[in-house]
VOLONU-584166 format. One line per field, with one value per atom (N, C-alpha, C): x, y, z; residue in one letter; residue number from 1. Coordinates in nm, 2 decimals. Layout:
<nodes>
x <- c(X/...)
y <- c(Y/...)
z <- c(Z/...)
resn <- c(a/...)
resi <- c(NUM/...)
</nodes>
This chain:
<nodes>
x <- c(0.36/0.26/0.28/0.23/0.25/0.20/0.21/0.20/0.18/0.08/0.01/0.16/0.11/0.25/0.22/0.12/0.12/0.23/0.22/0.30/0.43/0.45/0.58/0.65/0.58/0.63/0.64/0.56/0.56/0.71/0.71/0.85/0.99/0.97/1.08/1.09/0.96/1.01/1.05/1.02/1.06/1.20/1.27/1.37/1.43/1.35/1.34/1.26/1.36/1.30/1.25/1.12/1.06/1.08/1.14/1.17/1.03/0.96/0.82/0.69/0.65/0.58/0.44/0.40/0.29/0.31/0.44/0.44/0.39/0.46/0.41/0.26/0.18/0.04/0.00/0.03/-0.03/0.01/0.08/0.15/0.03/-0.03/-0.12/-0.23/-0.25/-0.38/-0.47/-0.57/-0.64/-0.75/-0.76/-0.84/-0.99/-1.01/-1.17/-1.21/-1.08/-1.08/-1.08/-1.01/-0.93/-1.04/-1.00/-1.08/-1.02/-1.08/-0.99/-0.89/-0.90/-0.81/-0.72/-0.74/-0.67/-0.67/-0.51/-0.52/-0.46/-0.45/-0.44/-0.29/-0.29/-0.17/-0.10/-0.22/-0.19/-0.09/-0.06/0.04/0.18/0.21/0.30/0.31/0.23/0.24/0.29/0.29/0.31/0.46/0.53/0.61/0.70/0.66/0.74/0.75/0.67/0.69/0.82/0.83/0.99/1.11/1.09/1.22/1.24/1.15/1.18/1.24/1.21/1.25/1.37/1.43/1.56/1.67/1.63/1.70/1.73/1.63/1.62/1.68/1.70/1.77/1.92/1.95/2.07/2.16/2.05/2.09/2.15/2.08/2.07/2.22/2.24/2.36/2.48/2.46/2.57/2.60/2.47/2.49/2.55/2.53/2.58/2.61/2.77/2.83/2.81/2.82/2.81/2.67/2.60/2.45/2.39/2.33/2.31/2.15/2.10/1.95/1.85/1.86/1.78/1.77/1.86/1.90/1.84/1.88/1.81/1.72/1.60/1.46/1.38/1.40/1.33/1.33/1.45/1.50/1.44/1.44/1.39/1.22/1.16/1.01/0.97/1.04/1.01/1.03/1.11/1.15/1.03/0.98/0.91/0.78/0.74/0.56/0.49/0.35/0.25/0.28/0.30/0.30/0.42/0.55/0.64/0.63/0.58/0.56/0.46/0.35/0.29/0.32/0.42/0.51/0.59/0.66/0.73/0.66/0.57/0.47/0.39/0.40/0.34/0.45/0.57/0.69/0.72/0.66/0.67/0.54/0.43/0.27/0.25/0.23/0.16/0.02/-0.05/-0.18/-0.23/-0.16/-0.24/-0.22/-0.15/-0.12/-0.22/-0.25/-0.34/-0.50/-0.50/-0.62/-0.72/-0.83/-0.92/-1.07/-1.13/-1.29/-1.34/-1.47/-1.54/-1.55/-1.61/-1.65/-1.51/-1.39/-1.30/-1.25/-1.26/-1.19/-1.28/-1.43/-1.49/-1.47/-1.44/-1.39/-1.28/-1.22/-1.11/-0.95/-0.96/-0.86/-0.72/-0.70/-0.58/-0.50/-0.57/-0.53/-0.48/-0.59/-0.57/-0.44/-0.39/-0.28/-0.25/-0.32/-0.32/-0.29/-0.37/-0.39/-0.27/-0.20/-0.08/0.02/0.07/0.15/0.15/0.06/0.02/0.08/0.05/0.10/0.23/0.28/0.44/0.52/0.46/0.50/0.51/0.37/0.36/0.45/0.50/0.55/0.71/0.75/0.90/0.90/0.82/0.81/0.81/0.74/0.74/0.89/0.99/1.10/1.20/1.15/1.21/1.19/1.09/1.00/1.08/1.09/1.13/1.28/1.35/1.49/1.61/1.56/1.61/1.63/1.70/1.71/1.80/1.89/1.97/1.91/1.84/1.76/1.65/1.61/1.49/1.56/1.70/1.74/1.78/1.84/1.88/1.77/1.65/1.53/1.51/1.46/1.45/1.57/1.70/1.79/1.76/1.75/1.73/1.62/1.48/1.39/1.38/1.45/1.43/1.55/1.63/1.78/1.81/1.69/1.69/1.62/1.54/1.47/1.57/1.66/1.78/1.85/1.90/1.96/1.93/1.80/1.76/1.66/1.68/1.58/1.60/1.74/1.76/1.64/1.60/1.52/1.39/1.37/1.22/1.17/1.30/1.26/1.21/1.24/1.22/1.06/0.99/0.88/0.80/0.72/0.71/0.62/0.55/0.45/0.55/0.62/0.72/0.78/0.88/0.95/0.84/0.72/0.66/0.59/0.56/0.54/0.68/0.83/0.92/0.95/0.91/0.93/0.83/0.72/0.63/0.63/0.68/0.75/0.85/0.95/1.04/1.04/0.93/0.84/0.75/0.75/0.65/0.51/0.44/0.33/0.28/0.15/0.07/0.10/0.07/0.09/0.04/0.07/-0.04/-0.15/-0.23/-0.38/-0.41/-0.49/-0.51/-0.66/-0.71/-0.83/-0.87/-0.96/-0.98/-1.09/-1.07/-1.12/-1.24/-1.15/-1.28/-1.22/-1.32/-1.28/-1.38/-1.28/-1.34/-1.28/-1.37/-1.32/-1.40/-1.36/-1.46/-1.39/-1.44/-1.41/-1.26/-1.22/-1.13/-1.01/-1.03/-0.92/-0.98/-0.97/-1.01/-0.89/-0.94/-0.85/-0.90/-0.78/-0.82/-0.74/-0.83/-0.77/-0.75/-0.64/-0.63/-0.55/-0.59/-0.52/-0.44/-0.30/-0.27/-0.26/-0.27/-0.27/-0.17/-0.13/-0.05/-0.14/-0.11/-0.23/-0.20/-0.09/-0.08/-0.15/-0.20/-0.31/-0.24/-0.12/-0.04/-0.12/-0.17/-0.25/-0.18/-0.17/-0.15/-0.23/-0.27/-0.36/-0.28/-0.33/-0.27/-0.33/-0.36/-0.41/-0.35/-0.41/-0.30/-0.43/-0.39/-0.46/-0.50/-0.43/-0.47/-0.44/-0.58/-0.53/-0.39/-0.33/-0.18/-0.11/-0.10/-0.05/-0.07/-0.21/-0.24/-0.19/-0.19/-0.13/0.02/0.08/0.21/0.25/0.17/0.21/0.17/0.06/0.04/0.13/0.16/0.25/0.38/0.42/0.56/0.56/0.43/0.40/0.40/0.35/0.31/0.46/0.54/0.68/0.79/0.75/0.84/0.77/0.68/0.65/0.69/0.66/0.71/0.88/0.93/1.09/1.14/1.04/1.09/1.07/1.02/0.99/0.88)
y <- c(0.31/0.38/0.49/0.61/0.71/0.68/0.76/0.76/0.90/0.92/1.00/1.10/1.21/1.30/1.24/1.16/1.08/0.99/0.90/0.76/0.82/0.94/0.96/0.98/1.09/1.16/1.02/0.94/0.79/0.71/0.71/0.65/0.73/0.85/0.92/0.88/0.88/0.87/0.67/0.63/0.49/0.48/0.56/0.54/0.45/0.46/0.38/0.45/0.47/0.50/0.37/0.38/0.24/0.26/0.17/0.17/0.13/0.02/-0.03/0.01/0.13/0.17/0.09/-0.02/-0.09/-0.18/-0.20/-0.30/-0.20/-0.10/0.02/0.04/0.03/0.07/-0.07/-0.17/-0.30/-0.33/-0.27/-0.31/-0.21/-0.11/-0.03/-0.04/-0.13/-0.19/-0.29/-0.25/-0.35/-0.42/-0.56/-0.67/-0.58/-0.47/-0.42/-0.34/-0.31/-0.21/-0.29/-0.39/-0.48/-0.54/-0.60/-0.61/-0.70/-0.76/-0.84/-0.73/-0.62/-0.55/-0.43/-0.46/-0.40/-0.51/-0.58/-0.66/-0.61/-0.71/-0.67/-0.71/-0.67/-0.69/-0.83/-0.92/-1.04/-1.08/-1.11/-1.18/-1.15/-1.03/-0.93/-0.95/-0.93/-0.96/-1.08/-1.18/-1.31/-1.32/-1.25/-1.25/-1.16/-1.04/-0.96/-1.00/-1.06/-1.15/-1.24/-1.30/-1.38/-1.31/-1.18/-1.12/-1.04/-0.97/-0.94/-1.02/-1.12/-1.25/-1.27/-1.31/-1.30/-1.21/-1.08/-0.96/-0.93/-0.99/-0.94/-1.05/-1.18/-1.29/-1.28/-1.21/-1.20/-1.09/-1.00/-0.88/-0.88/-1.00/-1.00/-1.09/-1.21/-1.29/-1.20/-1.13/-1.01/-0.92/-0.88/-0.79/-0.86/-0.99/-1.07/-1.21/-1.20/-1.35/-1.47/-1.38/-1.49/-1.53/-1.48/-1.53/-1.64/-1.73/-1.84/-1.84/-1.94/-1.98/-1.90/-1.96/-1.89/-1.78/-1.69/-1.57/-1.47/-1.53/-1.48/-1.47/-1.59/-1.63/-1.51/-1.48/-1.36/-1.26/-1.22/-1.08/-1.09/-1.20/-1.19/-1.18/-1.27/-1.23/-1.08/-1.05/-0.90/-0.79/-0.84/-0.75/-0.76/-0.90/-0.91/-0.92/-0.90/-0.93/-0.80/-0.81/-0.74/-0.61/-0.59/-0.47/-0.41/-0.41/-0.36/-0.34/-0.40/-0.38/-0.29/-0.26/-0.15/-0.01/-0.03/0.07/0.15/0.07/0.11/0.16/0.12/0.19/0.31/0.30/0.46/0.54/0.49/0.60/0.66/0.57/0.66/0.65/0.68/0.74/0.68/0.52/0.42/0.48/0.49/0.51/0.61/0.69/0.82/0.77/0.66/0.62/0.48/0.44/0.32/0.30/0.23/0.22/0.11/0.19/0.11/0.15/0.02/0.03/0.14/0.18/0.26/0.23/0.12/0.06/0.05/-0.02/0.01/0.13/0.24/0.34/0.41/0.41/0.45/0.37/0.27/0.23/0.27/0.36/0.39/0.27/0.23/0.15/0.19/0.32/0.39/0.38/0.34/0.36/0.19/0.10/-0.02/-0.11/-0.15/-0.22/-0.33/-0.43/-0.54/-0.50/-0.43/-0.34/-0.28/-0.21/-0.11/-0.25/-0.32/-0.42/-0.49/-0.55/-0.60/-0.53/-0.39/-0.29/-0.28/-0.30/-0.27/-0.39/-0.50/-0.65/-0.64/-0.59/-0.60/-0.45/-0.38/-0.27/-0.31/-0.42/-0.48/-0.55/-0.62/-0.73/-0.62/-0.52/-0.44/-0.38/-0.36/-0.32/-0.42/-0.51/-0.66/-0.70/-0.67/-0.71/-0.64/-0.49/-0.41/-0.40/-0.43/-0.40/-0.50/-0.62/-0.73/-0.73/-0.85/-0.81/-0.74/-0.69/-0.59/-0.47/-0.41/-0.31/-0.33/-0.42/-0.47/-0.46/-0.50/-0.50/-0.39/-0.30/-0.16/-0.09/-0.11/-0.06/-0.10/-0.21/-0.29/-0.25/-0.25/-0.23/-0.04/0.00/0.15/0.18/0.13/0.16/0.07/-0.02/-0.08/-0.08/0.01/0.02/0.04/0.16/0.18/0.09/-0.02/-0.12/-0.23/-0.24/-0.37/-0.32/-0.17/-0.13/-0.15/-0.15/-0.18/-0.29/-0.40/-0.49/-0.59/-0.63/-0.68/-0.66/-0.53/-0.48/-0.54/-0.50/-0.51/-0.67/-0.75/-0.91/-0.97/-0.92/-0.98/-0.99/-1.09/-1.11/-1.14/-1.03/-1.00/-1.08/-1.17/-1.25/-1.40/-1.40/-1.53/-1.51/-1.36/-1.34/-1.38/-1.29/-1.31/-1.47/-1.54/-1.69/-1.71/-1.73/-1.78/-1.74/-1.58/-1.53/-1.60/-1.62/-1.70/-1.85/-1.92/-2.05/-2.07/-1.98/-1.97/-2.01/-1.91/-1.90/-2.00/-2.11/-2.21/-2.16/-2.03/-2.01/-2.04/-2.04/-2.07/-1.96/-2.02/-1.91/-1.79/-1.67/-1.58/-1.57/-1.50/-1.49/-1.36/-1.38/-1.26/-1.25/-1.12/-1.08/-0.97/-1.00/-0.86/-0.79/-0.65/-0.58/-0.50/-0.46/-0.36/-0.34/-0.32/-0.28/-0.16/-0.02/0.08/0.12/0.22/0.33/0.27/0.30/0.23/0.15/0.07/-0.07/-0.04/0.07/0.10/0.11/0.18/0.20/0.16/0.04/-0.01/0.00/0.01/0.01/-0.12/-0.19/-0.32/-0.26/-0.31/-0.30/-0.45/-0.49/-0.61/-0.61/-0.70/-0.72/-0.84/-0.80/-0.94/-0.98/-1.09/-1.14/-1.24/-1.20/-1.34/-1.40/-1.51/-1.61/-1.54/-1.44/-1.41/-1.30/-1.23/-1.11/-0.99/-0.96/-0.87/-0.86/-0.75/-0.70/-0.62/-0.58/-0.44/-0.47/-0.33/-0.33/-0.23/-0.26/-0.17/-0.21/-0.09/-0.08/-0.08/-0.12/-0.11/-0.14/-0.09/-0.14/-0.24/-0.34/-0.50/-0.57/-0.69/-0.72/-0.83/-0.86/-0.93/-0.82/-0.68/-0.58/-0.59/-0.54/-0.52/-0.61/-0.74/-0.83/-0.82/-0.80/-0.77/-0.66/-0.58/-0.39/-0.43/-0.53/-0.56/-0.63/-0.74/-0.79/-0.76/-0.66/-0.58/-0.50/-0.42/-0.35/-0.47/-0.56/-0.63/-0.72/-0.74/-0.76/-0.67/-0.56/-0.45/-0.44/-0.45/-0.40/-0.53/-0.64/-0.73/-0.73/-0.74/-0.72/-0.63/-0.50/-0.35/-0.42/-0.51/-0.59/-0.52)
z <- c(-4.50/-4.45/-4.31/-4.34/-4.25/-4.11/-3.99/-3.86/-3.86/-3.71/-3.66/-3.58/-3.58/-3.50/-3.36/-3.30/-3.16/-3.17/-3.26/-3.28/-3.30/-3.36/-3.42/-3.27/-3.21/-3.07/-2.94/-2.96/-2.88/-2.96/-3.04/-3.09/-3.05/-3.04/-3.00/-2.87/-2.78/-2.62/-2.64/-2.69/-2.70/-2.73/-2.82/-2.87/-2.96/-3.08/-3.17/-3.32/-3.39/-3.50/-3.64/-3.64/-3.70/-3.85/-3.93/-4.10/-4.12/-4.07/-4.07/-3.99/-4.01/-3.88/-3.87/-3.96/-3.94/-3.81/-3.80/-3.66/-3.54/-3.53/-3.43/-3.42/-3.55/-3.55/-3.49/-3.50/-3.51/-3.33/-3.30/-3.13/-3.04/-3.08/-3.03/-3.07/-3.10/-3.15/-3.08/-2.97/-2.87/-2.97/-2.92/-2.97/-3.00/-2.89/-2.89/-3.01/-3.10/-3.20/-3.35/-3.34/-3.45/-3.54/-3.67/-3.76/-3.86/-4.00/-4.07/-4.12/-4.15/-4.18/-4.07/-3.96/-3.89/-3.79/-3.76/-3.68/-3.50/-3.42/-3.29/-3.25/-3.12/-3.08/-3.00/-3.01/-2.94/-2.98/-3.11/-3.13/-3.11/-3.10/-3.06/-2.93/-2.85/-2.68/-2.66/-2.74/-2.70/-2.76/-2.84/-2.93/-2.81/-2.77/-2.69/-2.53/-2.48/-2.38/-2.39/-2.45/-2.46/-2.53/-2.61/-2.61/-2.48/-2.39/-2.30/-2.18/-2.17/-2.10/-2.15/-2.24/-2.28/-2.24/-2.26/-2.22/-2.09/-2.03/-1.88/-1.80/-1.88/-1.82/-1.85/-1.99/-1.98/-1.90/-1.91/-1.80/-1.69/-1.61/-1.49/-1.48/-1.54/-1.54/-1.56/-1.64/-1.67/-1.54/-1.47/-1.35/-1.23/-1.24/-1.13/-1.14/-1.20/-1.25/-1.11/-0.98/-0.90/-0.85/-0.89/-0.85/-0.88/-0.79/-0.79/-0.87/-0.91/-0.99/-0.87/-0.76/-0.67/-0.61/-0.65/-0.65/-0.77/-0.90/-1.03/-1.00/-1.02/-1.05/-0.99/-0.86/-0.82/-0.87/-0.90/-0.97/-1.10/-1.17/-1.29/-1.26/-1.22/-1.19/-1.16/-1.08/-1.03/-1.15/-1.27/-1.38/-1.48/-1.51/-1.63/-1.55/-1.46/-1.43/-1.49/-1.51/-1.55/-1.46/-1.39/-1.29/-1.31/-1.38/-1.37/-1.53/-1.61/-1.77/-1.80/-1.67/-1.68/-1.66/-1.52/-1.49/-1.56/-1.66/-1.78/-1.88/-1.92/-2.02/-1.97/-1.87/-1.84/-1.77/-1.79/-1.81/-1.96/-2.05/-2.19/-2.24/-2.17/-2.20/-2.30/-2.28/-2.38/-2.42/-2.32/-2.31/-2.40/-2.43/-2.53/-2.67/-2.71/-2.84/-2.86/-2.77/-2.77/-2.88/-2.95/-3.02/-2.98/-2.90/-2.83/-2.86/-2.89/-2.90/-2.80/-2.86/-2.78/-2.64/-2.58/-2.47/-2.40/-2.47/-2.41/-2.35/-2.44/-2.39/-2.29/-2.28/-2.20/-2.08/-2.09/-1.91/-1.90/-1.93/-1.87/-1.90/-2.06/-2.09/-2.08/-2.14/-2.14/-2.00/-1.91/-1.77/-1.70/-1.76/-1.72/-1.73/-1.61/-1.59/-1.69/-1.70/-1.79/-1.93/-1.97/-2.08/-2.12/-2.02/-2.05/-2.07/-1.99/-1.96/-2.08/-2.14/-2.27/-2.41/-2.38/-2.49/-2.50/-2.40/-2.37/-2.43/-2.39/-2.50/-2.58/-2.67/-2.80/-2.83/-2.81/-2.84/-2.88/-2.77/-2.78/-2.89/-2.92/-3.06/-3.14/-3.15/-3.28/-3.32/-3.20/-3.23/-3.28/-3.24/-3.25/-3.40/-3.42/-3.57/-3.69/-3.61/-3.76/-3.77/-3.64/-3.68/-3.58/-3.55/-3.48/-3.32/-3.29/-3.16/-3.07/-3.12/-3.11/-3.07/-3.13/-3.14/-3.03/-3.00/-2.90/-2.72/-2.79/-2.65/-2.59/-2.69/-2.67/-2.59/-2.64/-2.56/-2.47/-2.44/-2.28/-2.23/-2.25/-2.16/-2.10/-2.18/-2.18/-2.06/-2.10/-2.03/-1.88/-1.90/-1.77/-1.67/-1.71/-1.65/-1.51/-1.46/-1.31/-1.25/-1.29/-1.24/-1.20/-1.33/-1.33/-1.19/-1.18/-1.09/-0.95/-0.91/-0.78/-0.76/-0.86/-0.88/-0.72/-0.68/-0.53/-0.44/-0.41/-0.31/-0.37/-0.46/-0.52/-0.54/-0.56/-0.59/-0.48/-0.33/-0.21/-0.20/-0.19/-0.18/-0.03/-0.01/0.13/0.20/0.08/0.15/0.24/0.12/0.14/0.23/0.30/0.38/0.53/0.50/0.63/0.68/0.57/0.63/0.66/0.59/0.67/0.83/0.85/0.98/1.06/1.03/1.13/1.14/1.06/1.05/1.12/1.12/1.18/1.34/1.41/1.54/1.56/1.48/1.49/1.50/1.42/1.40/1.29/1.27/1.16/1.02/0.92/0.82/0.83/0.77/0.81/0.70/0.73/0.66/0.59/0.47/0.40/0.39/0.43/0.41/0.34/0.23/0.17/0.22/0.25/0.35/0.28/0.14/0.06/-0.08/-0.18/-0.31/-0.33/-0.36/-0.41/-0.50/-0.58/-0.67/-0.84/-0.95/-1.04/-1.12/-1.17/-1.27/-1.34/-1.39/-1.47/-1.38/-1.23/-1.16/-1.00/-0.99/-0.87/-0.77/-0.61/-0.52/-0.42/-0.39/-0.32/-0.19/-0.07/0.07/0.11/0.14/0.25/0.34/0.45/0.57/0.60/0.62/0.64/0.78/0.84/1.00/1.04/1.12/1.25/1.33/1.35/1.46/1.61/1.59/1.73/1.76/1.66/1.64/1.58/1.56/1.49/1.36/1.29/1.13/1.10/0.98/0.91/0.80/0.74/0.59/0.52/0.37/0.28/0.16/0.06/-0.06/-0.16/-0.26/-0.42/-0.52/-0.63/-0.77/-0.80/-0.71/-0.75/-0.60/-0.61/-0.51/-0.46/-0.55/-0.54/-0.49/-0.52/-0.47/-0.36/-0.33/-0.16/-0.06/-0.12/-0.04/-0.03/-0.11/-0.08/-0.01/-0.01/0.09/0.18/0.23/0.35/0.40/0.36/0.40/0.46/0.36/0.40/0.52/0.52/0.65/0.78/0.78/0.89/0.94/0.81/0.85/0.92/0.85/0.89/1.06/1.07/1.27/1.32/1.29/1.36/1.38/1.25/1.28/1.36/1.38/1.45/1.61/1.64/1.76/1.87)
resn <- c(m/m/m/k/k/k/t/t/t/s/s/s/a/a/a/e/e/e/l/l/l/d/d/d/a/a/a/f/f/f/a/a/a/a/a/a/r/r/r/l/l/l/g/g/g/h/h/h/d/d/d/f/f/f/k/k/k/e/e/e/p/p/p/e/e/e/y/y/y/l/l/l/i/i/i/r/r/r/a/a/a/v/v/v/t/t/t/h/h/h/p/p/p/s/s/s/i/i/i/a/a/a/s/s/s/e/e/e/t/t/t/r/r/r/p/p/p/d/d/d/n/n/n/q/q/q/r/r/r/q/q/q/e/e/e/f/f/f/l/l/l/g/g/g/d/d/d/r/r/r/v/v/v/l/l/l/g/g/g/l/l/l/v/v/v/i/i/i/a/a/a/e/e/e/a/a/a/l/l/l/l/l/l/q/q/q/a/a/a/d/d/d/a/a/a/g/g/g/a/a/a/a/a/a/e/e/e/g/g/g/q/q/q/l/l/l/a/a/a/p/p/p/r/r/r/f/f/f/n/n/n/a/a/a/l/l/l/v/v/v/r/r/r/k/k/k/e/e/e/t/t/t/c/c/c/a/a/a/a/a/a/v/v/v/a/a/a/r/r/r/d/d/d/i/i/i/d/d/d/i/i/i/g/g/g/v/v/v/v/v/v/l/l/l/r/r/r/l/l/l/g/g/g/r/r/r/s/s/s/e/e/e/m/m/m/m/m/m/s/s/s/g/g/g/g/g/g/r/r/r/r/r/r/k/k/k/e/e/e/a/a/a/l/l/l/l/l/l/a/a/a/d/d/d/a/a/a/m/m/m/e/e/e/a/a/a/v/v/v/i/i/i/a/a/a/a/a/a/v/v/v/y/y/y/q/q/q/d/d/d/a/a/a/g/g/g/f/f/f/e/e/e/a/a/a/a/a/a/r/r/r/d/d/d/v/v/v/v/v/v/l/l/l/r/r/r/l/l/l/w/w/w/a/a/a/s/s/s/r/r/r/i/i/i/d/d/d/t/t/t/v/v/v/e/e/e/g/g/g/d/d/d/a/a/a/r/r/r/d/d/d/a/a/a/k/k/k/t/t/t/s/s/s/l/l/l/q/q/q/e/e/e/w/w/w/a/a/a/q/q/q/a/a/a/r/r/r/g/g/g/l/l/l/a/a/a/p/p/p/p/p/p/s/s/s/y/y/y/e/e/e/a/a/a/v/v/v/s/s/s/r/r/r/t/t/t/g/g/g/p/p/p/d/d/d/h/h/h/a/a/a/p/p/p/v/v/v/f/f/f/t/t/t/v/v/v/e/e/e/a/a/a/r/r/r/l/l/l/s/s/s/t/t/t/g/g/g/e/e/e/a/a/a/e/e/e/r/r/r/a/a/a/s/s/s/a/a/a/n/n/n/s/s/s/k/k/k/r/r/r/a/a/a/a/a/a/e/e/e/q/q/q/a/a/a/s/s/s/a/a/a/k/k/k/a/a/a/l/l/l/l/l/l/a/a/a/r/r/r/v/v/v/e/e/e/a/a/a/g/g/g)
resi <- c(1/1/1/2/2/2/3/3/3/4/4/4/5/5/5/6/6/6/7/7/7/8/8/8/9/9/9/10/10/10/11/11/11/12/12/12/13/13/13/14/14/14/15/15/15/16/16/16/17/17/17/18/18/18/19/19/19/20/20/20/21/21/21/22/22/22/23/23/23/24/24/24/25/25/25/26/26/26/27/27/27/28/28/28/29/29/29/30/30/30/31/31/31/32/32/32/33/33/33/34/34/34/35/35/35/36/36/36/37/37/37/38/38/38/39/39/39/40/40/40/41/41/41/42/42/42/43/43/43/44/44/44/45/45/45/46/46/46/47/47/47/48/48/48/49/49/49/50/50/50/51/51/51/52/52/52/53/53/53/54/54/54/55/55/55/56/56/56/57/57/57/58/58/58/59/59/59/60/60/60/61/61/61/62/62/62/63/63/63/64/64/64/65/65/65/66/66/66/67/67/67/68/68/68/69/69/69/70/70/70/71/71/71/72/72/72/73/73/73/74/74/74/75/75/75/76/76/76/77/77/77/78/78/78/79/79/79/80/80/80/81/81/81/82/82/82/83/83/83/84/84/84/85/85/85/86/86/86/87/87/87/88/88/88/89/89/89/90/90/90/91/91/91/92/92/92/93/93/93/94/94/94/95/95/95/96/96/96/97/97/97/98/98/98/99/99/99/100/100/100/101/101/101/102/102/102/103/103/103/104/104/104/105/105/105/106/106/106/107/107/107/108/108/108/109/109/109/110/110/110/111/111/111/112/112/112/113/113/113/114/114/114/115/115/115/116/116/116/117/117/117/118/118/118/119/119/119/120/120/120/121/121/121/122/122/122/123/123/123/124/124/124/125/125/125/126/126/126/127/127/127/128/128/128/129/129/129/130/130/130/131/131/131/132/132/132/133/133/133/134/134/134/135/135/135/136/136/136/137/137/137/138/138/138/139/139/139/140/140/140/141/141/141/142/142/142/143/143/143/144/144/144/145/145/145/146/146/146/147/147/147/148/148/148/149/149/149/150/150/150/151/151/151/152/152/152/153/153/153/154/154/154/155/155/155/156/156/156/157/157/157/158/158/158/159/159/159/160/160/160/161/161/161/162/162/162/163/163/163/164/164/164/165/165/165/166/166/166/167/167/167/168/168/168/169/169/169/170/170/170/171/171/171/172/172/172/173/173/173/174/174/174/175/175/175/176/176/176/177/177/177/178/178/178/179/179/179/180/180/180/181/181/181/182/182/182/183/183/183/184/184/184/185/185/185/186/186/186/187/187/187/188/188/188/189/189/189/190/190/190/191/191/191/192/192/192/193/193/193/194/194/194/195/195/195/196/196/196/197/197/197/198/198/198/199/199/199/200/200/200/201/201/201/202/202/202/203/203/203/204/204/204/205/205/205/206/206/206/207/207/207/208/208/208/209/209/209/210/210/210/211/211/211/212/212/212/213/213/213/214/214/214/215/215/215/216/216/216/217/217/217/218/218/218/219/219/219/220/220/220/221/221/221/222/222/222/223/223/223/224/224/224/225/225/225/226/226/226/227/227/227)
</nodes>
């Protein structure tokens, strides 16, 4: 099965030469354009999530032989969460090769975080199906390398840290209020305010409510820790 020049260029960015290109074609086919003769990438997404998890777990164990499970778990979660998968997908520009239905395309599907993350997992599965676990591991470790190196800082959950700070001082847990949602449906911007019972508050914006909560918690924690 032949691939387009765009898919060939994407495979080069991915760093894998597909012996069976149909695996890659399926991995970039969204359910919005699937048919009986054109299967979508959902089953590959399921598989790729597990392959990614195994590779990352193994990499974390090798990177820090003395780390306890309680230290490894947040690092693992930071590396496999949807936001990280979407960021890696953007790094290699998956969006340009996604095969989408017209409505999904018109609504900005090539930039949607959840869609990019799912496609990234499906592509990992495609490499695994095409050439086995070693090839998939090589791709993941190359694409995630810088994130693995810096994961300890990324793994610190700001909401948990802020709550622990408040509890240590006998305060109620912080509250989070969604202040606004702006932007088009395909690229929303959420603004959230984190507030302590003592009145201190900080606002932050991000392209998901969860990320905005984390960002506002991080800003408020930095403020109160600074004194």
